[in-house]
Structure formats: C-alpha cells, structure tokens
C-alpha positions in Angstrom: -14.6 -26.9 3.6 -11.4 -28.7 2.1 -7.8 -28.6 3.2 -7.6 -26.9 0.1 -10.3 -24.3 -0.2 -9.4 -24.0 3.1 -5.7 -22.6 2.7 -6.8 -20.4 -0.5 -10.0 -18.8 2.3 -7.2 -18.7 4.8 -5.1 -16.4 2.7 -8.1 -14.2 1.2 -8.6 -13.5 5.0 -5.2 -12.4 4.8 -5.4 -10.3 1.6 -8.3 -8.3 3.1 -6.5 -7.9 6.9 -3.1 -6.9 4.6 -5.3 -4.6 2.3 -6.6 -2.9 5.9 -3.5 -2.6 7.1 -1.9 -0.6 3.8 -5.2 1.5 4.2 -3.8 2.5 7.7 -0.6 3.1 7.0 -1.5 5.6 4.0 -3.7 7.2 6.6 -1.0 7.5 9.1 1.7 8.1 6.7 0.6 10.5 4.6 1.7 13.8 7.1 5.4 12.9 6.0 5.2 14.1 2.8 3.3 17.0 3.9 5.6 18.0 6.6 7.0 21.5 5.3 3.9 22.9 3.8 2.1 21.6 7.5 5.3 23.3 8.9 4.8 26.7 7.4 0.8 26.8 7.4 0.9 26.5 10.8 4.6 27.8 12.2 5.1 24.6 14.0 8.8 23.2 14.2 10.3 20.0 13.5 9.9 18.3 16.9 6.5 19.7 16.6 5.7 17.8 13.4 7.2 15.0 15.1 4.5 15.0 17.7 1.8 15.0 15.3 4.1 12.2 13.4 4.1 9.8 16.3 3.5 10.8 20.0 -0.2 12.3 19.0 -1.1 8.8 16.8 0.8 6.5 19.4 -0.5 7.6 23.0 -4.0 6.1 22.4 -3.2 3.6 19.4 -0.7 2.1 22.2 -3.1 2.7 25.4 -6.6 1.5 23.6 -5.3 -1.5 22.0 -4.8 -3.5 25.5 -8.4 -3.0 26.2 -9.9 -3.4 22.9 -7.5 -6.7 22.7 -9.5 -8.2 25.7 -12.9 -7.7 23.9 -10.9 -9.5 20.8 -9.5 -12.5 23.0 -13.5 -13.3 23.5 -15.3 -10.8 21.0 -16.0 -11.1 17.2 -12.5 -9.8 16.3 -13.8 -8.9 12.7 -16.5 -6.3 13.2 -14.3 -4.7 16.3 -11.8 -4.4 12.6 -14.3 -2.8 10.8 -15.3 -0.4 13.2 -12.2 0.7 13.8 -11.6 1.1 9.8 -14.6 3.3 10.4 -13.1 5.8 12.5 -9.6 5.9 11.3 -10.6 6.5 7.4 -13.0 9.4 9.3 -10.4 11.2 11.2 -8.1 11.3 8.6 -10.4 12.9 7.0 -11.2 15.4 9.7 -7.3 15.8 9.7 -8.0 17.8 6.7 -10.4 20.6 8.5 -7.4 21.4 11.3 -6.9 25.0 11.1 -4.2 24.9 13.7 -2.0 22.4 15.7 -3.9 21.6 18.4 -7.1 20.6 16.1 -4.4 18.5 13.9 -3.3 17.1 17.0 -6.3 15.9 18.6 -7.5 14.5 14.8 -4.2 12.7 14.7 -5.6 10.9 18.0 -8.5 10.2 16.4 -6.5 8.5 14.2 -4.9 6.7 16.5 -7.9 5.6 18.5 -9.3 3.5 15.0 -6.1 1.7 14.4 -5.9 0.6 17.7 -8.7 -2.0 16.7 -6.6 -3.7 13.8 -3.6 -5.0 14.6 -3.5 -7.5 17.8 -7.6 -8.7 16.6 -6.2 -9.5 12.7 -2.9 -11.2 14.3 -5.0 -13.4 16.4 -7.5 -13.8 13.4 -4.2 -15.5 11.5 -2.8 -17.2 13.8 -6.5 -19.0 14.3 -6.0 -19.5 10.2 -2.7 -20.9 10.2 -0.4 -23.9 11.8 2.8 -22.6 13.7 5.1 -23.8 10.7 3.3 -21.6 8.4 2.3 -18.3 10.6 5.6 -16.3 10.1 4.4 -16.3 6.2 1.1 -15.7 7.0 2.2 -12.5 9.5 5.6 -11.4 7.1 2.7 -10.8 4.4 0.1 -9.0 6.6 3.1 -6.5 7.9 3.6 -6.1 3.9 1.0 -3.3 4.8 3.4 -1.1 6.7 5.8 -0.7 3.5 2.7 -0.8 0.8 0.7 1.6 2.6 3.5 3.9 3.3 4.4 3.7 -0.6 1.4 4.6 -1.6 1.1 7.2 0.5 4.0 8.4 -1.1 3.3 8.1 -4.7 -0.4 9.5 -4.3 0.3 11.8 -2.1 3.5 13.0 -4.2 1.3 13.2 -7.6 -1.5 15.0 -5.3 0.2 17.8 -3.7 1.4 18.6 -7.4 -1.5 18.4 -9.1 -3.9 19.9 -6.5 -1.2 22.5 -6.0 -1.7 23.7 -9.7 -6.4 23.8 -8.9 -8.5 26.8 -8.2 -10.9 25.3 -5.7 -11.6 29.2 -4.4 -15.5 28.9 -6.0 -15.9 24.7 -4.7 -18.5 24.4 -1.7 -17.0 23.5 1.1 -13.9 23.5 -0.1 -12.6 27.1 -0.7 -10.1 28.4 2.2 -8.4 24.5 2.5 -4.6 24.4 1.6 -3.5 21.8 -0.7 -2.4 19.8 2.4 -5.7 19.6 3.9 -7.6 18.9 0.7 -5.1 15.8 0.6 -6.2 14.5 4.0 -9.6 14.6 2.6 -8.9 13.1 -0.3 -7.3 10.2 1.4 -9.3 9.6 4.2 -12.8 9.0 3.0 -12.4 6.1 0.2 -11.2 3.7 2.6 -14.6 3.6 4.4 -15.4 1.3 1.2 -12.7 -1.1 3.4 -14.9 -1.3 6.2 -17.6 -2.9 4.4 -15.3 -5.2 2.6 -14.6 -6.2 6.2 -17.6 -8.2 6.4 -17.0 -11.2 3.7 -14.4 -12.6 6.5 -15.4 -15.6 8.4 -14.5 -14.8 12.4 -12.4 -18.3 12.6 -13.1 -20.8 15.8 -10.1 -20.2 18.3 -7.6 -22.8 18.6 -7.3 -22.7 22.3 -5.2 -24.4 24.9 -6.6 -27.5 26.8 -6.4 -25.6 29.8 -8.1 -22.6 28.6 -11.6 -21.5 30.7 -13.4 -22.6 27.0 -16.1 -19.9 28.5 -17.3 -16.7 26.2 -15.2 -14.5 28.7 -12.1 -12.9 28.0 -8.8 -14.4 30.3 -8.1 -12.5 33.8 -5.5 -9.6 33.0 -4.1 -11.1 36.2 -3.6 -14.8 34.5 -1.8 -12.6 31.3 0.7 -10.7 33.4 1.8 -14.2 35.5 2.0 -15.8 31.6 4.3 -12.8 31.3 6.2 -12.5 34.0 7.0 -16.4 33.8 8.8 -15.9 30.6 10.1 -12.2 31.6 13.3 -12.3 29.9 12.0 -13.8 26.4 8.9 -11.2 26.2 11.5 -8.4 27.4 14.0 -9.5 24.8 11.1 -9.1 22.4 9.1 -6.0 23.7 12.3 -3.7 23.6 14.4 -5.1 21.0 11.9 -5.1 17.9 11.2 -1.2 19.9 14.9 -0.1 19.1 14.3 -1.3 15.8 11.3 0.2 15.2 12.5 3.5 16.1 14.8 3.7 13.1 12.5 2.2 10.7 9.6 5.3 11.6 12.5 7.0 11.5 13.6 6.6 8.6 9.8 6.7 7.4 8.7 9.7 8.9 12.2 12.2 7.8 13.3 10.0 4.3 11.3 12.7 2.1 12.0 15.8 4.2 15.8 14.5 3.9 15.5 14.6 0.0 13.3 17.6 -0.2 15.6 19.7 1.8 18.9 18.2 1.5 18.4 17.4 -2.4 15.9 20.5 -3.2 13.9 17.7 -4.7 10.0 18.3 -5.0 6.9 16.8 -3.1 6.3 14.6 -6.4 10.0 13.6 -7.0 10.1 12.5 -3.6 6.4 10.6 -3.6 7.6 8.9 -7.0 10.9 7.5 -5.9 10.2 6.5 -2.6 6.9 5.4 -3.0 8.6 3.0 -5.4 11.4 1.6 -3.6 8.9 1.4 -0.4 6.5 -1.1 -2.4 8.9 -3.1 -4.1 11.5 -3.3 -1.8 9.6 -2.5 1.8 6.6 -5.1 0.9 9.4 -7.7 -0.6 11.4 -7.4 2.6 8.4 -7.9 4.8 7.7 -11.1 2.9 11.4 -12.5 2.5 11.7 -12.0 6.2 8.8 -14.7 6.8 9.7 -16.9 3.9 13.0 -17.3 5.5 12.0 -17.7 9.3 9.5 -20.7 8.2 12.2 -22.1 5.9 14.9 -22.1 9.2 12.0 -23.3 10.9 11.4 -26.1 8.9 14.7 -26.9 8.9 14.7 -27.7 12.9 15.9 -24.1 13.5 14.8 -23.0 17.1 13.6 -19.6 17.4 13.9 -18.7 13.6 11.8 -15.2 13.7 14.3 -13.8 16.1 17.1 -15.4 14.7 16.3 -14.0 11.2 15.4 -10.7 12.7 19.4 -10.2 14.1 20.4 -11.5 11.0 18.8 -8.8 8.7 19.4 -6.3 11.3 22.8 -6.4 11.9 23.3 -6.4 7.7 21.2 -3.1 7.4 23.0 -1.6 10.0 26.2 0.2 7.8 23.2 1.0 4.9 21.3 2.7 7.0 24.2 4.7 8.7 25.6 5.6 4.9 22.7 6.2 3.2 22.0 9.7 4.6 25.4 10.7 4.4 26.4 9.8 0.9 26.9 13.5 -0.9 25.1 12.4 -4.3 21.5 12.1 -4.5 21.4 9.3 -6.6 23.5 7.2 -4.6 21.5 7.9 -1.3 18.6 6.8 -3.6 20.4 3.7 -4.1 21.8 2.4 -0.5 17.9 3.4 0.5 16.9 0.2 -1.6 18.8 -2.3 0.7 18.0 -0.5 3.9 14.3 -0.5 3.3 14.7 -4.4 2.4 16.6 -4.9 5.3 14.7 -3.0 8.1 11.2 -3.9 6.6 12.1 -8.0 7.1 11.3 -8.0 10.8 8.5 -6.1 10.8 5.9 -9.3 10.8 8.5 -11.8 12.8 8.2 -10.4 16.3 3.8 -11.0 15.4 5.0 -14.2 14.8 7.6 -15.3 17.6 5.1 -13.9 19.9 1.8 -15.7 18.2 3.7 -19.1 18.9 4.8 -18.7 22.2 1.5 -17.3 23.8 -1.9 -19.4 24.2 -4.6 -18.4 21.9 -7.0 -17.3 24.0 -4.8 -14.4 25.6 -2.9 -13.8 21.9 -4.9 -10.6 21.3 -4.0 -9.0 24.4 -0.2 -10.2 24.7 -0.1 -8.9 21.4 -1.4 -5.6 22.5 0.7 -5.0 25.0 3.7 -5.8 23.0 2.2 -3.2 21.0 1.6 -0.9 23.6 5.6 -0.7 24.2 6.6 -0.9 20.2 4.0 1.9 19.9 4.9 4.3 22.5 9.0 3.8 21.8 9.1 3.1 18.1 6.0 5.0 16.5 6.0 7.6 19.4 9.7 8.2 19.8 10.8 7.2 16.4 10.1 10.6 15.0 11.2 12.5 17.9 14.7 11.1 17.9 15.9 12.2 14.7 13.6 15.6 15.2 14.9 15.9 18.6 19.0 15.6 17.5 18.1 17.8 14.3 16.6 20.1 16.8 18.9 20.2 20.1 21.9 18.5 19.2 22.6 20.2 15.3 20.6 22.8 15.7 20.0 22.9 11.9 17.5 21.7 9.7 19.7 20.8 7.3 21.3 18.3 9.3 18.1 15.8 9.1 20.5 13.5 7.2 22.9 13.7 10.2 20.1 12.9 12.6 19.2 9.6 10.4 22.4 8.5 10.7 23.0 8.9 14.6 20.1 6.8 15.7 20.7 4.0 13.2 24.4 3.6 14.5 23.3 3.8 18.4 19.5 1.9 18.2 20.3 -0.8 15.5 23.1 -2.5 17.6 21.1 -1.8 20.9 18.3 -3.6 19.2 20.3 -6.6 18.1 21.7 -7.2 21.4 18.3 -6.8 23.0 17.4 -9.9 20.8 20.5 -12.0 20.9 19.6 -11.4 25.1 16.8 -13.2 24.6 18.0 -16.2 23.1 20.1 -17.3 26.3 17.8 -19.6 28.7 17.2 -17.4 32.0 17.9 -18.9 35.8 14.9 -21.3 35.4 16.0 -22.5 31.7 13.4 -21.1 29.6 14.3 -19.8 26.5 11.9 -19.0 23.6 10.2 -22.0 22.8 6.1 -22.6 21.3 3.4 -23.8 23.2 3.3 -27.8 22.2 -0.5 -27.5 23.8 -1.3 -25.7 20.3 -3.6 -27.4 17.7 -4.5 -26.2 14.3 -7.2 -27.9 12.4 
C-alpha cells in the first residue's frame, strides 16, 4: 500500500468510526426532543428526566469502559466496536417498548453498555493510523459525531414527532397502543444495525507500541497503567477534571436547549428539531473540526500543549455567548446566540482525546482513554443534564426557569474548566508538564 493510499484509507477508517459515533449520539440524544411527551405519559419530573438523559446512560457507559478498554488494548478493536453498535441500537429500540420510568431507565442503561465499546478502541485505532502532527485533526473529525448525531437526532426526531403524531397506528400489528415517542425510539434504533456490519470493512491496524512495551498479546497490567497516571498526576488531573467541567455545560445545552425553546418560546418539536438540528450540524460539526485544525496548526508552529491551549481559548470566548443565549428575551436573537455557543463549546471535544493519545504509550491508550471517559461520563454525561434540572427544580423551583439554569451552570463551570486546564500547563514539583512520548513511532 502506497503512502498516499494508506493516508486515504486512514481517513476512510476515521469516516466509518465517525459514522458510528454519529449513530451513537442519535440514539443517545433523541430523548432530549421527547422530554415533555415522556414526562406527561410517565408522570415524572425534570430531575427524573435528567436521570434518563444522563445517569442511566452514564453509569455503565463509564464503568464498563475500563474492562472493555483492557480488551481493546490487546484484542481486535474493530470486532469490539461492532458488537457494541449492535447492542446499543437494539437497546434504543427497546426504549420504545418501555411502559414506565423503571423500564425506560433499564433500557437506557443498555444503550450505555453498548456505547461503552466505541470510543476507547476507536481513539486507539485512530492513534495507530495517524502520526502526532495529524492526530488532533483526525480526533477532531471523529468528534464531529457528537454534533452530527445530535443534529440529525433533532432534525429527524422533530419531523418524526409531528408526522407520527398524525398517524393512526391502532390497527397495525405489534404497534397498536404505542405512543408516538415510543415509536420514534424503535424507528431510530433498528436501522443502525447496518452500521455494525459496515465496521467489518475496517482493518485492525498494527499497534504502534513503545520500545518498552511487552510485545506480548496481553494487556498492560492495571498496576502499570495506574503508576503511569500517578507519575503524570497533575497533567491527567487537569485534563480529566477540566474537560469534565466543560462537558457538563456542553451536555447540559444538548439536553435542555430543545425544552428551553418549547417551554419559553412555545416552539413546536418540529420547529426546534429543524432549527437546532441545523445549528448542531453546521456549527457543532465545524467547531469540532476547527478545534483540531487550529491545534494541529499551532503544533506545526512549535506551540507546546496546543490541544490544551486551544481548548482554553475557545472555552473562554464561549463564556459570554453561553450565558447570554438563554437570557435574551427574543427567540430569534437567542437562536443567533446559540450558533457561536455551539461552535465554541464543540471545539474542545476532540482535543482532550488528542492530548491523551499524544502523552500515553500505545499499549495503554485505550485503558487511559477509558479512565478519562469514566470521569467525564460520570461528571459530564451523568451530571450535565442533572445540573440544569436540579437548578430548575430546586433553586428556581419553576419549570419555566430552564434558561436561567443553563446560564447559571455556564457562569460557574466554564471558568472552573478553564482554570483546571491552565493549571495543568504549569510544571509540578518534579518539573513534569504536558509532553509527548518521544518513543512512539508511526509508520
């Protein structure tokens, strides 16, 4: 395989993995457009909805990511991803059969278990296909899946809510008695099984191990991984905690922006799906890619710690937009403010992964990535929807105050995230700061 064809195939792999990541966020985010119908049918609160959005998904998504990553560090990563896709698509469809809060909670756990098999092996595969100077670009492209998936979920979900609401399915076998929101879960979940088959067009790459790696077909011991994290404790604490704070804000906006426009501005689900879906597709995906390109450009010009510095910059710029967007009274102005908010909050998504892959030996990349996702999933995915809901239910005690809740979480957590990332750039007592592992070799 020539160098040019090898590069093209590497980008093909990124394309397939991005498609899978997009699918995962469609299945994960479709619930956010169905908040009020689910609340009405199941008679539950915003806080309970936030548990379905975040904690139900995040518990096993984060915890199982670690043992799955250990498998991914020495077993076939492509096959692990394919099995995960099959499981989460099936469980998304099962969400449509839920009749109460507990059943839906359990089905959402199943979605999280399946999706736990995607990102740790995916980032590991990408890192073995790309050299360090192009890695942020590749991980940024993969991270487009967050916003392309959420955008498609809004567009398709919004149209489906209005179309299915007008259908009479009472005479159809197996479907009679289902609510429109239940049917949407089934429609969204089942077609994704085809993507699991598409994963088998991806070739498992040769692992680019360090010279000090074992060279055996077994996972690096957990003790060795933990020792590595301990040695670089300040660096990884900065990345894990800083990006977690930013993740809470990002997931909070993804989870509650549709409800904000429906409650505060009386938009229909179709209107929200179309307008917010387009913003996510255009500004979310371009922001994720732009973050990677900016970091790679800075890296090529000799800027150290480019992914972290880029994340600090775009997050600081995002702060005033994120606060103003839910507070302005005009719905058109709020929508306009949502565009830069989405663009800027999406930019750091892939940069955390690029930083981790660059400073972590190949033989333990999936495990370290899984530990990172464990923290980010529990804090960001698990607590992001809940942070907004708790503010709405207990601080403001008013369903109509969801905009104030979004503004408050942004005001508090974006600065905390920026501060944490900045502290990681300064040397610790041993003089260690963010740095690349020089022994990594890319063919």
